[in-house]
N, C-alpha and C positions, 0 to 999 in steps of 0.2 A: 301211324304216320300218315299225313294227309297232304293236299296240294301239290305242287310241282314234285317235291321230293318223293312224295308217296307214289306218284305216277312213274317217276323216272325208277324207283325202286321195283315196282311190279313189272316194268318193262325189262329191266336188267335181269331180274329173276326168271322172267318167262323165257328169255333168250339165252338160258345157259348154252354156250356154243359147244359143238362137237370139239374133238381135241383140237387145241389151238395150233395155229401154223407153225409157231415157234413155242417150244416149252422152256419158259423162262426158268422156273424151278420145279425140277421133277418132284413127284409126290415121294416122301421119303418111305422106306421099308421099315416098319417098326415091328417089335415083337413085345412080348409080355404086356400087352394092352389090358385095361381094366377087364375083369371078367362080365361077362355079358349079363346084363339086367335090363329090365324096362326102361330104367332111367338112361343107362348108357347108350342103349340102342335108340332111343328118342334123340338123344344129343347128337349122336352120328348121323341120323336121319335129317335132323334138324339144320346143322351146320355144314353137312357134307363130309364124306370120308376123307377126302383130301385136306380139308381145313382141320379135322380132326387129328389127322396124322401130322400136319404141319405143327400143331401145338404140342403133341405129345412126344415128338422126336426132339423137342428143344428142352433139355433139362431145367433150365431157369424159367421156362413157361409152361412146363406141362402141368402145373398145379391148375392152370385155368381150366383143364379138363375136369379136375376134381370139383372146382367151383360151380361149372355148368351142371354137373351131376347133381351136386348139393341142392341147387335151385329146382332141378327137375324132381329129385327125392321129394322136397317139400310140396311141389305141385300136386305129385301123385298122390301124397297122403291125403289131400283134401278132395281128390276126384270122387264124384257121386255122393258127396256128403251136403247136407243142407245147413247153412248157417244163418243165424239171425244176427243182423248188424248191430250190435249193442256192446257198451262198455260203460265204465263209470262216467266218462265224459261224453258218451253218445257216439264215439268214433272208435271202430276197432282197425287196428293198423296191421297191414300184411307186407309192409316193406321188406321185412326180413327174408321173405320168400324170393325177392328180386334181388337183394345186395349182392349174393355171391356172383350172379351171372353178369351184374353190372362192374363187379370187379374183374371178371373175366374179359369183359368187352375191353377194358382198359389194358389188360395185359396183352391181348393179341394186336391192338393198335401200336403198343410199344415193340412187340416181336417184328411186326410188318415193318416198322420205321427202322429198326437194326438191320433186318434182313436185306432191305432195298438201300441201305447206306445212307438214310436220311440223317442218322445219328449214329454215334458209338457207344459202346458199352459204358465207358466213362460216363457219358452224358446221363444214361439210366441210372447208374450208380449214385450219381449226384442228385436226382430227382428231376430229370429234364420234364417241363409241363407239356402235356398233350396239346395245349392250346398253341404253343410254339411251332408244332409240326402241321396240325391239321386245321387251324383256324386262318382265316384272312386277317392279317395284321396291318395296320398303318396304311391301309389302302392297297395293300399287296396281296396277290392271291397267295394261298396256303402253300407252304414249302411242299406238303404232300402231293399237290396237284402236279408237281414236275415229275412225279414218278408213277402216275397212272399208266396203265398199259396202254398201247396204242389201240384206238377204236373204241375205248371206254369213255363215258362221258364224265369229264371232270367235276361237273357239278355234284356228282354223288358224293364227293368229299365232303361237301357242306352239310348233306344228309346224315352222313357218318358222324360228323362233329357234333352236330344238333343232338343225335341220340345219345352219344357220350355224355354230353353236358347234362342232357335231361336226367339221365339215369344215374350218372356218377354224383352229380350234384344234388338232385332232389332225393334220391334214394338214400344214398350214403351219408348225407348231412341233414341236419335237422331244418325243416321248413314247415312253420305252422300252418301254411295254406296248402300243403301238398301231402295227401295220403292215399294209400291203396287200401280201399274199404271193403274188399272181398277177396277170396282165394281166386275167383274167377278173373278178377281184373289184374290179380298178380300174375296169372297164367298168360294173360294177354301181353303183359309187359316182358315176361321171359320169352315168349314167342317173337316179339318185336326185336329183342336182343340178339336171338338166333339169326334173325334175318339180317341184321346189321353186321354181324360177324362174318356170315356167308358173303355178304356184299362186299366188304373190306377185302376179305380173300380173293374175291373174283376179280377186282378191278386193279388191285396191285401185284398179285401172284399169279393167278390162273383160274381155270375152271375148278369149282369146289366139289364137283361131283367125283 
């Protein structure tokens, strides 16, 4: 992420506040969490324990944790290995490493929208579009901007929507001009998704640590 959104993201993540003056949503107490593995611990560290718990405590969205762990498992499989970028057509594609995490990003954005009252479960069941919540439509600010916590920069919603569109559309749909040509590049994309998930939790729910 670069430009104004990149700067805003760095500023936001660099100022993870001490306990908020008002706790909007207490961190849920959860049991039977996934057994500790390097991938599980990396996901917890990357998105924050509170974000991890927020997802895991919601039965319809806890699968997002498994998706993040799957991407991290794939990243870990390539750690320390040397790859020659080659294939029958001259391009090796590693989008499959990023795809589970991209799907998880969409899941947490829907869970946040449901938790904050932006939409109802009925809307989700009928396939509510993310763009209808987080995008600026018809010259009007995105609906989600009305639910950003006091003191948080509403422009960060634009950054979150941009990252969702880039990874959901580019990674999960076929685009002949877009490809991830190395495991290292895939790891960078997964890490960016972690940051976006952490940021979304921070500006809508509370401190992700």
